[in-house]
C-alpha positions as CSV (number, residue, x, y, z in Angstrom):
1,X,23.0,51.8,55.3
2,X,26.4,50.6,54.4
3,X,29.2,53.2,52.7
4,X,31.1,51.8,49.9
5,X,34.5,53.0,48.7
6,X,35.3,54.1,45.3
7,X,38.6,54.6,44.3
8,X,39.4,57.8,42.0
9,X,39.7,56.8,38.2
10,X,42.3,57.9,36.5
11,X,42.4,56.3,32.9
12,X,38.8,54.5,31.5
13,X,38.9,50.9,31.4
14,X,39.6,50.6,27.9
15,X,43.3,52.7,28.4
16,X,43.9,50.5,31.6
17,X,46.1,47.5,31.8
18,X,44.5,44.5,32.3
19,X,45.6,43.9,35.9
20,X,43.6,47.1,36.7
21,X,40.5,46.2,34.6
22,X,40.6,42.6,36.2
23,X,41.1,44.5,40.3
24,X,38.0,47.1,39.2
25,X,35.7,43.6,38.3
26,X,36.5,41.9,41.3
27,X,35.8,44.6,43.2
28,X,32.3,45.2,41.1
29,X,32.0,41.5,41.9
30,X,31.9,42.5,45.9
31,X,29.9,45.2,45.6
32,X,27.2,43.2,43.2
33,X,27.4,40.5,46.2
34,X,26.5,43.3,49.0
35,X,24.0,44.8,46.6
36,X,22.1,41.6,45.8
37,X,22.0,40.3,49.4
38,X,24.7,37.5,48.3
39,X,22.8,36.3,45.3
40,X,25.6,37.7,43.0
41,X,24.7,35.8,40.0
42,X,20.9,36.5,39.8
43,X,21.7,39.9,40.0
44,X,24.6,39.6,37.1
45,X,22.3,37.9,35.0
46,X,19.7,41.2,35.7
47,X,22.0,43.9,34.6
48,X,22.9,41.9,31.6
49,X,19.1,41.6,30.0
50,X,19.3,45.4,30.2
51,X,21.2,45.2,27.4
52,X,20.1,45.4,23.8
53,X,20.7,41.9,22.7
54,X,22.8,43.1,19.7
55,X,25.3,44.6,22.0
56,X,24.9,42.1,24.5
57,X,26.4,39.0,22.0
58,X,28.8,41.8,20.4
59,X,30.1,42.4,24.1
60,X,30.1,38.5,24.5
61,X,32.3,37.8,21.1
62,X,34.8,40.8,22.2
63,X,35.7,38.8,25.7
64,X,35.5,35.6,24.2
65,X,32.8,34.0,25.4
66,X,30.4,33.9,22.6
67,X,30.8,30.3,22.0
68,X,28.6,27.4,22.2
69,X,29.2,24.5,23.4
70,X,27.0,21.4,22.4
71,X,27.2,18.3,24.7
72,X,29.0,14.8,24.5
73,X,26.9,12.6,22.3
74,X,24.6,14.9,21.6
75,X,25.9,15.4,17.6
76,X,26.0,11.3,17.3
77,X,22.2,12.0,18.2
78,X,22.2,14.6,15.8
79,X,24.0,12.3,12.9
80,X,21.6,9.4,13.5
81,X,18.6,11.8,13.8
82,X,18.7,13.1,10.6
83,X,21.0,10.3,8.6
84,X,23.9,11.9,7.7
85,X,27.3,10.1,7.2
86,X,30.7,10.7,8.7
87,X,32.0,13.2,5.6
88,X,28.5,15.3,5.9
89,X,29.2,16.0,9.4
90,X,32.2,16.6,9.2
91,X,31.5,19.5,6.9
92,X,28.9,20.8,9.4
93,X,31.7,20.7,12.1
94,X,33.7,23.4,10.0
95,X,30.4,25.3,9.4
96,X,29.4,25.4,13.7
97,X,33.5,26.2,14.1
98,X,32.9,29.8,12.5
99,X,29.8,30.6,14.0
100,X,31.9,29.9,17.5
101,X,29.3,26.6,18.3
102,X,32.1,23.6,19.7
103,X,31.3,19.9,19.3
104,X,33.0,17.0,20.0
105,X,35.8,15.3,18.1
106,X,35.1,12.7,15.8
107,X,37.3,10.6,17.8
108,X,35.3,11.0,20.9
109,X,32.0,10.6,19.1
110,X,33.6,7.3,17.9
111,X,34.0,6.4,21.6
112,X,30.3,7.5,22.1
113,X,29.3,4.8,19.5
114,X,31.4,1.6,20.7
115,X,30.3,2.3,24.1
116,X,26.3,2.3,23.1
117,X,27.0,-0.8,20.6
118,X,29.3,-2.4,23.5
119,X,26.4,-5.4,24.0
120,X,26.0,-5.8,20.3
121,X,28.1,-7.7,18.3
122,X,26.7,-6.8,15.0
123,X,27.5,-9.5,11.7
124,X,27.1,-9.0,8.6
125,X,27.7,-11.7,5.9
126,X,26.3,-13.3,2.2
127,X,23.8,-16.1,2.7
128,X,22.3,-18.2,0.5
129,X,19.2,-16.8,0.1
130,X,15.9,-18.3,-2.8
131,X,15.1,-15.6,-4.6
132,X,13.0,-14.9,-8.0
133,X,14.4,-13.9,-11.0
134,X,12.7,-11.4,-13.7
135,X,11.5,-14.7,-15.2
136,X,9.3,-15.8,-12.0
137,X,12.4,-18.7,-11.4
138,X,13.3,-19.3,-8.4
139,X,17.2,-19.4,-7.8
140,X,19.8,-19.5,-4.9
141,X,21.2,-16.3,-4.7
142,X,24.1,-14.7,-2.0
143,X,22.3,-12.2,-0.6
144,X,23.8,-9.5,2.6
145,X,22.1,-10.8,5.7
146,X,23.4,-8.5,9.2
147,X,22.6,-9.3,12.8
148,X,23.1,-9.4,16.5
149,X,25.3,-12.3,17.6
150,X,23.7,-12.5,21.0
151,X,20.2,-11.8,21.4
152,X,20.0,-12.3,24.8
153,X,23.1,-9.5,25.8
154,X,21.1,-7.1,23.3
155,X,18.3,-7.9,25.3
156,X,19.8,-7.5,29.1
157,X,21.7,-4.6,28.3
158,X,18.7,-2.7,26.6
159,X,17.1,-3.4,30.2
160,X,19.7,-2.8,32.1
161,X,20.1,1.1,29.9
162,X,16.6,1.4,30.4
163,X,16.7,1.0,34.1
164,X,19.3,3.6,34.3
165,X,17.5,6.1,32.1
166,X,14.4,5.6,34.6
167,X,12.2,4.8,31.5
168,X,10.6,1.3,32.7
169,X,7.3,0.6,33.8
170,X,4.6,-1.5,34.8
171,X,1.5,0.1,33.2
172,X,-1.1,-3.6,33.6
173,X,-2.0,-6.1,36.7
174,X,-0.6,-8.9,34.1
175,X,2.5,-7.8,33.8
176,X,3.4,-6.7,37.5
177,X,6.0,-9.7,38.0
178,X,6.9,-10.2,34.6
179,X,8.6,-8.5,31.4
180,X,7.4,-8.7,28.8
181,X,9.7,-9.2,25.4
182,X,7.7,-8.6,22.2
183,X,9.7,-10.4,18.9
184,X,8.0,-10.2,15.2
185,X,9.3,-9.4,11.6
186,X,8.1,-8.2,8.7
187,X,9.3,-7.8,5.3
188,X,9.3,-4.1,3.4
189,X,11.4,-1.9,1.4
190,X,13.5,-4.4,-0.1
191,X,14.4,-6.5,2.7
192,X,12.8,-8.5,6.0
193,X,13.3,-6.8,9.7
194,X,13.7,-9.3,12.8
195,X,13.0,-7.1,15.8
196,X,11.9,-6.6,19.7
197,X,10.1,-4.4,22.1
198,X,10.4,-4.0,25.5
199,X,6.2,-3.5,26.4
200,X,7.4,-2.1,29.8
201,X,7.6,1.5,27.7
202,X,5.3,4.3,27.6
203,X,5.1,3.9,24.0
204,X,6.2,0.9,23.0
205,X,5.3,0.2,19.8
206,X,7.1,3.2,17.9
207,X,10.4,3.0,16.2
208,X,12.4,4.6,18.3
209,X,11.5,1.6,20.9
210,X,11.8,-1.1,18.3
211,X,15.5,-2.7,18.2
212,X,15.9,-5.1,14.8
213,X,18.2,-7.6,15.5
214,X,18.4,-9.4,12.3
215,X,17.4,-8.1,8.8
216,X,18.7,-9.7,5.5
217,X,18.2,-8.2,1.5
218,X,15.3,-11.5,-0.1
219,X,11.6,-12.2,0.8
220,X,10.6,-14.0,3.9
221,X,10.0,-17.6,2.7
222,X,9.9,-20.5,5.0
223,X,13.3,-21.2,3.7
224,X,14.9,-17.7,4.3
225,X,13.7,-17.1,7.8
226,X,15.1,-20.4,8.5
227,X,18.8,-19.6,7.2
228,X,18.4,-16.0,8.6
229,X,16.8,-16.9,11.9
230,X,17.9,-20.2,13.0
231,X,20.9,-19.2,15.3
232,X,18.1,-17.6,17.6
233,X,16.0,-20.6,18.3
234,X,17.7,-21.5,21.4
235,X,18.3,-18.2,22.6
236,X,14.7,-17.3,22.2
237,X,13.8,-20.6,24.3
238,X,16.4,-19.2,26.6
239,X,15.4,-16.4,27.4
240,X,11.5,-17.4,28.4
241,X,13.6,-19.2,31.7
242,X,16.2,-16.1,32.1
243,X,15.5,-13.7,35.0
244,X,16.1,-10.2,35.2
245,X,17.3,-8.0,38.3
246,X,15.2,-4.6,38.4
247,X,15.1,-1.9,41.4
248,X,15.8,-3.0,44.6
249,X,16.7,-6.4,43.6
250,X,13.6,-7.5,42.2
251,X,13.6,-10.4,40.5
252,X,11.3,-10.6,36.8
253,X,10.7,-13.3,35.3
254,X,11.3,-13.0,31.4
255,X,8.0,-13.9,29.2
256,X,7.9,-13.7,25.4
257,X,5.5,-12.6,22.8
258,X,5.4,-13.3,18.6
259,X,4.0,-10.9,16.6
260,X,3.5,-10.1,13.2
261,X,1.2,-10.4,10.1
262,X,-0.8,-13.5,9.8
263,X,1.7,-14.6,7.0
264,X,4.5,-14.5,9.1
265,X,3.1,-16.1,12.2
266,X,2.0,-18.9,10.1
267,X,5.5,-19.3,8.2
268,X,7.1,-19.2,11.5
269,X,5.0,-22.2,13.2
270,X,5.0,-24.7,10.3
271,X,0.9,-23.4,9.4
272,X,1.0,-24.0,5.1
273,X,-0.9,-21.3,4.7
274,X,-4.6,-18.8,5.0
275,X,-6.2,-21.0,2.3
276,X,-5.5,-24.4,3.8
277,X,-7.9,-26.6,4.8
278,X,-7.5,-25.9,8.5
279,X,-6.1,-22.1,8.6
280,X,-6.5,-21.0,11.6
281,X,-3.2,-20.9,13.9
282,X,-4.9,-21.1,17.3
283,X,-7.3,-24.2,16.6
284,X,-7.9,-26.7,14.5
285,X,-11.2,-25.7,12.4
286,X,-11.8,-26.8,9.1
287,X,-12.1,-24.1,6.4
288,X,-15.6,-25.7,5.8
289,X,-16.6,-25.0,9.4
290,X,-15.6,-21.6,9.4
291,X,-18.3,-20.9,6.0
292,X,-20.8,-23.0,7.2
293,X,-21.6,-22.3,11.3
294,X,-23.9,-24.8,11.4
295,X,-21.7,-27.3,10.8
296,X,-19.4,-26.1,13.3
297,X,-18.1,-28.7,16.1
298,X,-19.7,-27.3,19.4
299,X,-15.8,-27.1,20.6
300,X,-12.8,-26.1,18.8
301,X,-9.5,-27.8,19.5
302,X,-7.1,-25.4,20.1
303,X,-3.4,-25.9,18.6
304,X,-0.7,-26.1,21.2
305,X,3.5,-27.1,20.7
306,X,3.1,-30.4,21.9
307,X,0.1,-31.0,19.4
308,X,1.8,-29.8,16.7
309,X,4.7,-31.8,17.1
310,X,2.8,-35.4,16.3
311,X,1.1,-33.0,13.5
312,X,4.3,-32.7,12.0
313,X,5.4,-36.5,12.8
314,X,2.4,-37.7,11.1
315,X,3.3,-35.3,8.1
316,X,6.4,-36.2,7.2
317,X,6.1,-40.1,9.2
318,X,2.5,-41.0,7.4
319,X,2.1,-38.2,4.0
320,X,6.0,-39.0,3.5
321,X,6.1,-34.8,3.7
322,X,4.1,-34.6,0.4
323,X,2.3,-31.3,0.5
324,X,-0.9,-32.4,-0.7
325,X,-1.4,-34.7,1.9
326,X,-1.3,-31.3,4.3
327,X,-4.9,-31.5,5.2
328,X,-4.9,-34.6,7.1
329,X,-2.3,-33.3,9.4
330,X,-3.8,-29.9,10.1
331,X,-1.9,-28.5,7.6
332,X,1.0,-28.5,9.7
333,X,4.7,-29.0,7.3
334,X,7.4,-28.0,9.7
335,X,8.5,-27.3,12.9
336,X,7.9,-24.4,14.7
337,X,10.8,-21.9,14.2
338,X,10.6,-20.7,18.1
339,X,9.4,-22.8,20.9
340,X,6.8,-20.0,22.0
341,X,3.8,-21.0,23.6
342,X,0.6,-20.6,20.9
343,X,-0.6,-18.8,23.9
344,X,1.5,-16.0,23.3
345,X,1.3,-15.8,19.7
346,X,-0.7,-12.3,19.6
347,X,-3.9,-12.1,17.5
348,X,-2.8,-9.4,14.4
349,X,-5.0,-6.9,15.3
350,X,-4.0,-4.5,13.0
351,X,-4.3,-6.8,9.2
352,X,-7.4,-8.1,10.7
353,X,-8.5,-4.4,10.4
354,X,-7.1,-3.7,6.9
355,X,-8.4,-7.4,5.9
356,X,-12.0,-6.9,7.0
357,X,-12.1,-3.7,6.2
358,X,-11.0,-3.8,2.8
359,X,-13.2,-7.0,2.0
360,X,-15.7,-5.0,3.2
361,X,-14.8,-2.0,0.8
362,X,-14.6,-4.2,-2.3
363,X,-18.1,-5.8,-1.5
364,X,-19.8,-2.2,-2.0
365,X,-17.9,-1.5,-4.9
366,X,-18.7,-4.8,-6.7
367,X,-22.2,-3.9,-5.5
368,X,-22.0,-0.6,-7.0
369,X,-20.6,-1.5,-10.1
370,X,-23.8,-3.8,-10.4
371,X,-25.9,-0.9,-9.9
372,X,-23.8,0.8,-13.0
373,X,-24.3,-2.5,-15.0
374,X,-28.0,-1.6,-14.5
375,X,-28.5,1.9,-15.7
376,X,-26.0,0.9,-18.3
377,X,-28.5,-2.0,-19.5
378,X,-32.1,0.4,-18.8
379,X,-30.0,2.8,-21.1
380,X,-29.4,0.3,-23.7
381,X,-33.1,-0.5,-24.0
382,X,-34.5,3.1,-24.0
383,X,-32.5,4.9,-26.3
384,X,-32.4,1.2,-28.9
385,X,-36.4,1.4,-28.7
386,X,-36.7,5.1,-29.2
387,X,-38.2,5.9,-26.0
388,X,-35.9,9.3,-24.7
389,X,-33.4,11.5,-26.0
390,X,-29.8,11.4,-26.3
391,X,-28.9,14.6,-25.8
392,X,-30.6,14.7,-22.2
393,X,-29.1,12.0,-21.3
394,X,-25.8,13.4,-22.0
395,X,-26.8,16.6,-20.2
396,X,-27.0,15.0,-16.8
397,X,-23.7,15.1,-14.7
398,X,-24.4,11.2,-13.7
399,X,-25.1,9.7,-17.1
400,X,-22.3,11.6,-19.3
401,X,-20.2,9.2,-18.5
402,X,-21.9,6.6,-20.7
403,X,-21.2,9.1,-23.1
404,X,-19.0,6.2,-25.4
405,X,-21.7,4.0,-24.6
406,X,-24.6,5.9,-26.1
407,X,-22.5,6.6,-28.9
408,X,-21.7,2.7,-29.4
409,X,-25.5,1.7,-29.5
410,X,-26.0,3.4,-32.7
411,X,-23.3,1.4,-34.0
412,X,-24.5,-2.1,-32.7
413,X,-28.2,-1.3,-33.5
414,X,-27.0,-1.2,-37.2
415,X,-25.5,-5.0,-36.6
416,X,-28.7,-5.6,-34.3
417,X,-31.1,-4.7,-37.1
418,X,-29.4,-6.8,-39.4
419,X,-29.8,-9.7,-37.2
420,X,-33.1,-9.5,-36.5
421,X,-33.9,-9.3,-40.5
422,X,-32.0,-12.4,-40.8
423,X,-34.2,-14.1,-37.7
424,X,-37.0,-13.4,-39.7
425,X,-35.4,-15.0,-42.6
426,X,-34.7,-17.9,-40.5
427,X,-37.9,-18.8,-39.2
428,X,-39.4,-18.4,-42.7
429,X,-36.9,-21.1,-43.5
430,X,-36.8,-23.1,-41.0
431,X,-40.8,-23.6,-41.4
432,X,-40.4,-24.2,-45.2
433,X,-38.2,-26.6,-43.9
434,X,-40.5,-28.5,-41.5
435,X,-42.7,-29.0,-44.3
436,X,-39.7,-30.2,-46.4
437,X,-39.4,-33.1,-44.5
438,X,-42.9,-33.5,-43.4
439,X,-44.6,-33.6,-47.0
440,X,-42.3,-35.9,-49.1
441,X,-45.3,-37.6,-50.9
442,X,-44.3,-38.7,-54.1
443,X,-40.7,-37.5,-54.5
444,X,-38.0,-39.0,-55.4
445,X,-35.7,-40.0,-52.0
446,X,-32.6,-38.8,-53.4
447,X,-33.6,-35.7,-54.9
448,X,-35.2,-35.2,-51.4
449,X,-32.4,-35.6,-49.8
450,X,-30.5,-33.3,-52.2
451,X,-33.0,-30.4,-52.0
452,X,-33.3,-30.9,-48.1
453,X,-29.5,-30.9,-47.3
454,X,-29.3,-27.8,-49.9
455,X,-32.2,-26.2,-47.5
456,X,-30.8,-26.9,-44.4
457,X,-26.6,-25.5,-45.5
458,X,-29.0,-22.3,-46.8
459,X,-30.2,-22.3,-42.2
460,X,-27.2,-22.8,-41.1
461,X,-25.7,-20.1,-43.3
462,X,-28.5,-17.8,-42.2
463,X,-28.0,-18.7,-38.7
464,X,-24.0,-18.1,-38.7
465,X,-24.4,-14.4,-40.4
466,X,-27.2,-13.9,-37.9
467,X,-24.5,-15.1,-35.0
468,X,-21.5,-13.4,-36.7
469,X,-23.3,-10.0,-37.0
470,X,-24.7,-10.1,-33.0
471,X,-21.3,-10.8,-31.8
472,X,-20.5,-7.5,-34.0
473,X,-22.5,-5.7,-31.7
474,X,-22.0,-7.3,-28.1
475,X,-18.2,-6.8,-28.7
476,X,-18.8,-2.8,-30.1
477,X,-20.9,-2.9,-26.8
478,X,-18.6,-4.2,-24.6
479,X,-15.6,-1.9,-25.7
480,X,-17.5,1.2,-25.2
481,X,-18.8,-0.3,-21.7
482,X,-18.1,2.3,-18.6
483,X,-14.9,0.3,-17.2
484,X,-14.6,-0.7,-13.5
485,X,-15.1,2.3,-11.0
486,X,-16.2,4.4,-13.6
487,X,-19.7,4.9,-13.4
488,X,-22.4,6.8,-12.2
489,X,-21.6,5.0,-8.6
490,X,-19.0,3.5,-8.1
491,X,-17.3,6.2,-9.5
492,X,-18.0,8.5,-6.4
493,X,-16.1,6.2,-3.6
494,X,-13.1,7.8,-4.3
495,X,-14.2,11.2,-4.1
496,X,-15.1,10.8,-0.5
497,X,-11.8,8.9,0.1
498,X,-10.1,12.2,-1.1
499,X,-12.0,14.3,1.3
500,X,-10.8,12.4,4.3
501,X,-7.2,12.4,2.7
502,X,-7.4,8.9,2.5
503,X,-5.9,6.9,-0.6
504,X,-5.5,3.3,-1.9
505,X,-2.2,1.6,-2.4
506,X,-1.4,1.2,-6.1
507,X,0.0,-1.9,-5.4
508,X,-1.1,-4.6,-2.9
509,X,-4.9,-5.4,-4.5
510,X,-5.0,-1.7,-4.0
511,X,-5.6,-2.2,0.0
512,X,-5.4,0.1,2.7
513,X,-2.8,1.3,5.5
514,X,-3.3,1.3,9.1
515,X,-4.0,5.0,9.4
516,X,-6.7,5.5,6.9
517,X,-8.7,2.0,7.9
518,X,-8.8,3.5,11.5
519,X,-9.4,6.8,10.0
520,X,-12.2,5.5,7.9
521,X,-13.9,3.5,10.6
522,X,-15.2,6.4,12.5
523,X,-19.6,7.3,11.7
524,X,-18.8,10.3,9.8
525,X,-16.9,8.8,6.8
526,X,-18.5,5.5,7.0
527,X,-21.7,8.5,6.4
528,X,-20.2,10.0,3.9
529,X,-19.0,6.9,2.1
530,X,-22.2,4.9,2.1
531,X,-24.9,7.8,1.8
532,X,-23.6,8.8,-2.2
533,X,-25.7,5.8,-3.3
534,X,-28.4,7.4,-1.8
535,X,-27.3,10.7,-3.0
536,X,-26.4,9.8,-6.6
537,X,-29.7,7.4,-7.1
538,X,-32.2,10.1,-5.9
539,X,-30.4,12.9,-8.6
540,X,-30.7,10.6,-11.1
541,X,-35.0,9.6,-10.5
542,X,-35.1,13.3,-10.0
543,X,-34.0,14.3,-13.2
544,X,-35.1,11.0,-14.7
545,X,-38.6,9.8,-13.3
546,X,-39.2,7.0,-16.2
547,X,-36.3,4.8,-14.4
548,X,-37.4,1.7,-12.5
549,X,-37.6,2.1,-9.4
550,X,-35.9,-1.3,-8.9
551,X,-33.1,1.1,-9.3
552,X,-34.2,2.8,-5.9
553,X,-34.7,0.5,-3.9
554,X,-31.1,-1.7,-5.2
555,X,-29.5,1.5,-4.2
556,X,-30.8,2.1,-0.5
557,X,-30.6,-1.1,0.1
558,X,-27.2,-1.2,-0.6
559,X,-26.9,2.0,1.5
560,X,-28.2,1.1,4.4
561,X,-26.5,-2.8,4.4
562,X,-23.2,-1.3,4.1
563,X,-23.6,1.7,6.6
564,X,-25.0,-0.7,9.3
565,X,-21.8,-3.3,8.4
566,X,-19.0,-0.1,8.4
567,X,-20.4,0.8,12.1
568,X,-20.5,-2.7,13.4
569,X,-17.0,-3.6,12.5
570,X,-15.9,0.0,13.3
571,X,-17.3,-0.5,17.0
572,X,-15.2,-3.8,17.3
573,X,-12.2,-2.2,15.8
574,X,-12.3,0.8,17.7
575,X,-12.3,-1.6,21.3
576,X,-9.9,-4.2,20.2
577,X,-7.1,-2.2,18.6
578,X,-6.6,0.0,21.9
579,X,-3.3,0.2,23.6
580,X,-5.0,0.6,26.9
581,X,-5.3,-2.3,29.4
582,X,-9.0,-3.6,29.0
583,X,-11.1,-5.8,31.3
584,X,-13.7,-7.9,31.6
585,X,-16.3,-5.0,31.4
586,X,-14.5,-4.1,28.0
587,X,-13.7,-7.9,27.0
588,X,-17.6,-8.9,27.2
589,X,-18.6,-5.1,25.0
590,X,-16.4,-6.1,22.4
591,X,-17.8,-9.9,22.2
592,X,-21.0,-8.4,21.6
593,X,-20.0,-5.9,19.1
594,X,-18.4,-8.9,17.0
595,X,-21.1,-11.0,17.1
596,X,-23.4,-8.3,16.5
597,X,-21.0,-7.8,13.2
598,X,-20.5,-11.6,12.3
599,X,-24.8,-12.3,12.3
600,X,-25.1,-9.2,10.3
601,X,-22.4,-9.8,7.8
602,X,-23.5,-13.6,7.1
603,X,-27.0,-12.1,6.3
604,X,-25.7,-12.4,2.9
605,X,-22.9,-14.0,2.7
606,X,-22.2,-17.4,2.1
607,X,-17.8,-17.6,2.6
608,X,-16.0,-16.3,5.7
609,X,-12.5,-15.3,5.7
610,X,-10.2,-16.5,8.1
611,X,-9.3,-13.0,9.6
612,X,-13.3,-13.0,10.2
613,X,-12.7,-16.1,12.4
614,X,-9.7,-14.7,14.0
615,X,-11.8,-11.7,14.7
616,X,-14.7,-13.6,15.8
617,X,-13.2,-16.9,18.1
618,X,-9.6,-15.6,19.2
619,X,-9.6,-11.6,19.4
620,X,-11.5,-11.8,22.8
621,X,-9.6,-14.7,24.4
622,X,-6.2,-13.3,23.5
623,X,-7.3,-9.6,25.1
624,X,-8.7,-11.4,28.4
625,X,-5.8,-13.5,28.9
626,X,-3.3,-10.4,29.1
627,X,-5.6,-8.0,29.8
628,X,-4.3,-5.5,27.2
629,X,-5.7,-4.4,23.7
630,X,-4.0,-5.1,20.1
631,X,-2.6,-2.1,19.9
632,X,-0.4,-2.7,22.6
633,X,0.3,-6.1,21.7
634,X,0.3,-6.7,18.2
635,X,1.8,-5.7,15.2
636,X,1.6,-2.1,14.5
637,X,5.3,-0.9,15.9
638,X,7.2,-3.5,13.7
639,X,5.0,-2.6,10.6
640,X,6.6,0.8,11.1
641,X,10.1,-0.2,10.4
642,X,10.6,0.6,6.9
643,X,10.5,3.9,6.3
644,X,12.8,4.4,9.4
645,X,15.2,2.2,7.6
646,X,14.8,3.8,3.5
647,X,15.8,6.8,5.6
648,X,18.9,5.2,7.5
649,X,20.2,4.1,4.3
650,X,20.7,7.7,2.9
651,X,23.4,8.3,4.9
652,X,25.0,4.4,3.9
653,X,24.6,4.3,0.7
654,X,27.8,5.7,0.0
655,X,29.2,2.5,0.9
656,X,29.8,0.1,-2.4
657,X,30.0,-3.0,-0.5
658,X,26.7,-4.4,0.0
659,X,27.5,-6.4,3.2
660,X,29.4,-3.6,4.5
661,X,26.2,-1.3,3.7
662,X,24.0,-3.5,5.2
663,X,26.4,-3.8,9.0
664,X,26.2,0.5,9.0
665,X,22.7,0.7,8.3
666,X,21.9,-1.9,11.2
667,X,24.7,0.0,13.5
668,X,23.2,3.0,12.7
669,X,19.6,1.7,13.7
670,X,21.3,0.5,17.1
671,X,22.0,3.9,17.6
672,X,18.7,5.8,17.1
673,X,17.2,3.1,19.7
674,X,19.6,3.1,22.0
675,X,18.0,3.9,25.8
676,X,21.0,6.1,26.1
677,X,20.6,7.9,23.2
678,X,20.9,11.6,23.1
679,X,21.0,15.1,21.5
680,X,17.4,13.6,19.6
681,X,15.9,15.7,16.9
682,X,12.7,17.4,18.4
683,X,9.6,16.1,16.5
684,X,8.2,19.1,15.1
685,X,5.5,21.1,15.9
686,X,2.1,20.9,14.9
687,X,1.0,24.3,13.4
688,X,-3.0,23.7,14.6
689,X,-1.2,23.5,18.3
690,X,0.5,26.6,17.7
691,X,-2.8,28.4,17.0
692,X,-4.8,26.8,19.6
693,X,-2.0,28.4,21.9
694,X,-1.9,31.7,20.5
695,X,-5.6,32.1,20.3
């Protein structure tokens, strides 16, 4: 037991002098240390918790201790993440001040910005780019371009900062002694972005791990890319010979990969395009060999930088640079912009999935449109012949879509009946004409010719009247005919897409986006999409058993065919789109799945797209060579940049000069992706996850 001395109080702490209050505080602090066994801080926290929160906050406010200080650099993180400018940030700082929240000064924040961007000498200028006018005329015009002056400086600074932040990792055995750097570009949102990704991050394909080093406001044509990216040709080549010193002094070689959509890759490597006679970037296959597998050579010669250089030399000297002769030189019409081995050009997995899924969906849509036309023709026949009740048809939820067409049949039938009557008259007149030509005995020759010409003219006039009536009937039916996608079969596709929260883009040929394709290539959505065909035809035939069974046969065949094709392709997509490592076992399984899909597709199709050829011949070799799925290596991350830059542009749109505005936007982006970027705005927590935790 220990006794403690407590003095006799003459005044409360409220009335006592500050020195007395301070003396009492020291006495309580000493007592707290003894009572807590030497852990006075923990004891004080326990005492504070005994007070109600409101009372505790009032006490801290009176003591002048209620201030919260945001650490240096974190306000800059907030500024870049929510895309506000300095003027808006000053208002926010004033608002925070009134609640006792202290933040770094603007001067200090600008110093932090300068430190984060010390290795990025960002330059912006007007450059001559080819652009299209509203009249589709191509002109040369000055457009803003912003870029990092030295790519190697930026890359090595990024590596050093990542090393200090301890965010580097080597996820696969094939990259143990190397640093893998992916370079790629894409056009979207009114500008082209060229970026790099360090593949040694936990999620390398996120926007936070994607650094744009050049951006310009023009299309990604061959000439424009040369104008903007020509300065990096020597730097990219030099990067591949560099070494970087990592933890423990270990030296790593740099390996550069090129990624992007197929049009971008073709342009970068001087290929005339996907529609050429030799459309593949990875081999010298002919388009005729892609379509006709039986004519395909046993071994397809691979493209290399060397044979591409030779093809280009011959194109210039023998073909005189005339693009009409490009097919004679394996469609190489320009030298590669970067000397990166073709083996290190990553197959565009995302765009393969987008292209093939869109092709299958479009073919399914066309097949269902054909079924809709069959129903329409059958309705025309039975209504014209009076074999069915119109009201019965219009009461059917599937056939009611033909209401305008059914009404048009009556209008057209008036002209059809008149044409039919004329046809009978024509046949009768033609018979008489034949007899007239035959029976000319005892008739004056001149008189016979006059009569024959008059009869012929009359028949011709009747034929013209008949044809005119038939055209009128046909025009009425054509105008009332169901538009594509509106029939009982085809119209069922969009509701299925909506059921899975998938929609087609209103532009780019009504294509799909990557996340939606990934969703629709699962078994349940595939069964729902193709199952509506079987369901619709069954419901129609149940209500109208007189409909031809050929409709049932065609519908069932289409349903089974496309269910099989979508599922086979889905099994390929799920394997190659992974971002994980892939060994020989997974590569063999993928090869088997691709073969099954392509064999099935070729059963009824005469043409194969370039993306299907790449899937069949180049996806598996790429995965075997580098040991990763295309979700890790390919172009997905670069595609996500456009919405990010659109958001960044909101904070710089008040800058009147377009060059300065683009430079400021690029600087803001570089701040958000810096490995030293702190104070990020947390991502929203899914409400579903929160409910799960609560349960």
